[in-house]
C-alpha positions as CSV (number, residue, x, y, z in Angstrom):
1,M,-214.3,52.0,23.1
2,W,-213.9,54.3,26.1
3,R,-217.4,54.8,27.8
4,M,-217.5,57.6,30.5
5,P,-220.8,58.3,32.3
6,R,-223.4,61.3,31.1
7,M,-221.4,64.6,31.9
8,A,-223.6,67.9,32.0
9,P,-223.2,70.3,29.3
10,P,-220.0,72.3,29.7
11,P,-219.7,75.7,32.0
12,G,-221.4,78.9,30.3
13,F,-222.6,76.4,27.6
14,E,-226.6,77.5,28.0
15,E,-225.0,81.9,27.3
16,S,-223.0,80.4,24.1
17,R,-224.2,79.9,20.8
18,D,-223.0,78.3,17.6
19,A,-220.2,79.9,15.8
20,T,-221.3,81.4,12.1
21,A,-219.3,79.9,8.7
22,A,-218.0,83.3,8.9
23,E,-216.7,83.7,12.1
24,L,-214.8,80.7,11.4
25,E,-213.4,82.2,8.3
26,S,-212.2,85.1,10.0
27,L,-209.8,83.3,12.5
28,P,-206.6,84.5,12.1
29,S,-204.7,81.7,13.3
30,I,-206.3,78.6,12.7
31,S,-206.2,77.2,9.4
32,H,-209.6,76.2,7.3
33,S,-208.5,72.7,7.4
34,A,-208.0,72.6,11.0
35,V,-211.7,73.8,11.3
36,H,-212.8,71.2,9.3
37,V,-210.6,68.6,10.6
38,L,-212.5,69.4,13.8
39,E,-215.5,69.4,12.5
40,S,-215.6,66.2,11.0
41,C,-214.1,64.8,14.4
42,I,-216.7,66.0,16.4
43,A,-219.8,64.3,14.0
44,E,-217.6,60.9,13.9
45,H,-216.5,61.1,17.6
46,H,-212.8,60.7,16.8
47,V,-210.5,61.9,19.1
48,A,-208.6,65.0,18.1
49,E,-204.8,66.0,18.5
50,V,-204.7,69.2,18.4
51,D,-201.2,71.7,18.5
52,Y,-202.7,75.0,21.4
53,T,-200.5,77.4,22.7
54,D,-201.2,78.6,25.7
55,P,-202.0,82.1,26.8
56,D,-198.4,82.2,28.6
57,G,-197.0,81.3,25.1
58,S,-195.8,77.5,26.0
59,R,-197.0,75.0,23.4
60,K,-198.2,71.4,24.0
61,T,-200.5,68.9,21.9
62,I,-203.8,67.8,23.7
63,R,-205.3,64.5,22.6
64,L,-209.3,65.1,23.3
65,R,-212.8,64.1,22.6
66,P,-214.2,67.4,20.7
67,A,-217.5,67.7,21.6
68,F,-219.1,71.6,20.4
69,I,-217.4,74.6,18.4
70,R,-218.9,77.7,20.0
71,Y,-218.8,81.4,20.4
72,S,-218.3,82.4,24.0
73,R,-219.9,84.3,26.5
74,A,-216.5,85.7,26.5
75,H,-217.0,86.4,23.0
76,H,-214.1,84.2,21.3
77,I,-214.9,81.2,19.5
78,V,-213.8,77.8,21.4
79,L,-213.8,74.4,21.2
80,W,-215.2,72.3,24.5
81,G,-214.1,68.4,24.8
82,F,-213.0,66.3,27.2
83,P,-209.0,65.8,27.3
84,E,-208.1,61.7,26.5
85,G,-208.1,60.6,30.4
86,A,-210.0,63.1,32.1
87,D,-213.6,63.5,33.2
88,H,-213.9,67.5,32.6
89,W,-214.5,69.8,30.2
90,I,-211.9,71.7,28.7
91,E,-212.5,75.0,26.4
92,L,-209.3,75.7,23.8
93,R,-209.7,78.7,22.2
94,L,-209.6,78.5,18.5
95,D,-207.2,81.5,17.9
96,R,-204.7,79.4,19.8
97,I,-205.0,76.3,17.9
98,G,-202.5,75.3,15.4
99,R,-202.6,72.0,13.4
100,V,-205.0,69.8,13.8
101,H,-205.0,65.5,13.6
102,D,-208.0,62.9,13.3
103,T,-206.3,59.8,15.1
104,G,-209.5,58.0,13.9
105,D,-209.6,56.6,17.8
106,V,-213.7,56.2,18.2
107,F,-215.5,57.3,21.3
108,E,-218.6,57.5,23.0
109,P,-219.9,60.6,23.6
110,S,-221.0,61.2,27.1
111,W,-222.8,64.5,26.4
């Protein structure tokens, strides 16, 4: 199991809040099953593979250690986590997430 040093919460975390069930259900692009997979990965500390579309329209698959689904200060529902092998937070907008796959790979959370 990969261990990393304890990290502070992501930037802007204090100004964010948990997303409500109604907000998650209102997302136009992400499927409800993908949200459930993310929630499971967060609860079980499993690495997730996330198909993501960048603002410029390019698509990629990101392996990450998911930590939080929150409503951000920028008024987006986001997933915060650490890309595999990185030591910094990234924020992914849920409305840009497509398929999510639970890899089953376990990690030790550092937050």
